C-alpha positions in Angstrom: 0.0 0.0 0.0 1.3 3.4 -0.9 -0.6 6.2 0.8 0.5 9.6 2.1 -1.6 12.0 4.1 0.0 15.4 4.9 -1.3 18.6 6.4 0.8 21.7 6.1 1.3 25.1 4.4 2.3 25.9 0.9 6.0 26.9 0.9 5.6 28.6 -2.5 3.0 29.8 -4.9 1.7 26.9 -7.1 3.2 26.6 -10.6 0.8 25.4 -13.2 1.4 24.2 -16.8 -0.4 22.2 -19.4 1.1 19.1 -21.0 1.4 18.8 -24.9 -1.7 16.6 -24.8 -3.7 19.3 -22.9 -3.7 17.9 -19.4 -3.4 20.4 -16.6 -0.6 20.0 -14.0 0.1 22.0 -10.9 3.1 21.7 -8.5 4.0 23.2 -5.1 6.0 22.5 -2.0 4.2 21.6 1.2 5.9 22.6 4.5 4.9 20.1 7.2 6.2 20.5 10.8 7.3 17.4 12.6 5.4 16.2 15.6 8.2 16.5 18.1 10.9 19.1 18.8 14.6 18.2 18.4 17.2 18.2 21.2 17.4 22.1 20.9 13.6 22.4 21.4 13.0 23.3 17.8 10.3 21.6 15.7 11.8 21.0 12.3 9.9 21.3 9.1 10.0 19.0 6.1 9.2 20.2 2.5 7.4 17.8 0.2 7.0 18.4 -3.5 3.3 17.9 -4.5 2.1 17.2 -8.0 -1.6 17.6 -8.9 -3.3 16.7 -12.2 -6.4 17.6 -14.2 -9.2 19.3 -12.3 -7.4 19.2 -9.0 -4.5 21.0 -10.7 -6.8 23.7 -12.1 -8.4 24.4 -8.7 -5.1 24.4 -6.9 -3.6 26.9 -9.4 -6.6 29.1 -9.2 -7.2 29.3 -5.4 -3.9 28.4 -3.6 -1.0 30.7 -2.7 2.0 30.6 -0.5 1.2 30.1 3.1 -2.2 28.6 2.6 -3.0 25.5 4.7 -4.0 22.3 2.9 -4.5 18.6 3.5 -3.0 16.4 0.7 -3.9 12.8 0.2 -1.9 10.8 -2.4 0.9 8.4 -3.1 4.7 8.6 -3.0 6.4 8.3 -6.3 10.0 8.3 -7.2 11.4 9.2 -10.7 14.8 9.8 -12.1 16.3 12.0 -14.9 19.7 12.8 -16.4 20.9 16.3 -15.4 22.7 18.6 -17.8 26.0 17.7 -16.2 25.4 14.0 -17.1 24.6 12.8 -13.5 21.5 10.9 -12.7 19.1 12.7 -10.4 16.3 11.2 -8.3 13.2 13.0 -7.3 10.6 11.8 -4.7 7.2 13.5 -5.0 3.7 13.1 -3.6 1.2 12.6 -6.4 -2.0 14.1 -5.1 -5.3 12.3 -5.3 -7.1 14.8 -3.2 -6.2 18.3 -2.0 -8.5 19.9 0.6 -8.2 23.6 1.3 -8.2 24.1 5.1 -7.7 27.8 5.7 -6.1 31.0 4.7 -2.5 32.0 5.3 -3.4 34.5 8.0 -6.6 33.9 10.1 -6.8 37.6 10.6 -6.7 38.4 6.9 -10.5 38.8 6.6 -10.4 41.4 9.4 -7.9 43.4 7.3 -10.3 43.4 4.3 -8.6 40.6 2.3 -11.1 37.9 1.3 -9.4 34.5 0.9 -10.7 32.3 -2.0 -13.5 29.9 -1.2 -12.5 26.5 0.3 -12.8 23.7 -2.2 -11.7 20.2 -2.7 -11.6 18.0 -5.7 -10.3 14.5 -6.0 -8.0 13.8 -8.9 -9.5 11.5 -11.4 -8.3 7.9 -11.4 -6.7 6.7 -14.6 -10.0 5.2 -15.7 -12.1 8.2 -14.4 -15.7 8.6 -15.4 -16.5 11.4 -17.7 -19.3 12.4 -15.3 -17.0 13.3 -12.4 -17.6 16.8 -11.1 -16.0 18.9 -8.5 -18.0 21.0 -6.1 -16.9 24.5 -5.3 -19.1 26.6 -3.0 -19.5 30.4 -3.7 -21.4 33.1 -1.9 -24.3 34.7 -3.8 -22.4 38.0 -4.0 -19.7 36.4 -6.0 -22.0 35.3 -8.8 -21.9 37.5 -11.9 -25.7 37.3 -12.5 
């Protein structure tokens, strides 16, 4: 079984792109604090590269930004490539099946007049995904253009 569940904050703004075949991809790094402090009393943080595809990628690129708290459910995947200097490089990433938006970067942001994007979550389609799969995004009536 290969399953990873992480809760943390985005360490950078999401980077989105579209493959040559038109599939949306979004990547970001997730900062996750360790459960226990080290010998100096400091809780260390790990940074995990996250890769989202299709509808999940589109939603993450649209609504997430650096500092935003999210929960990521997915699998751990390792790939390798040849670097420009001829050495073989290995990359370990979390391929997200589900990204749940948990909160804004600053809980006091709404008080300062900044409205964070609406919370949304959309599971990434499985390889044999149904054409009828739909993500639900909640909006306030004031945000509708009609």
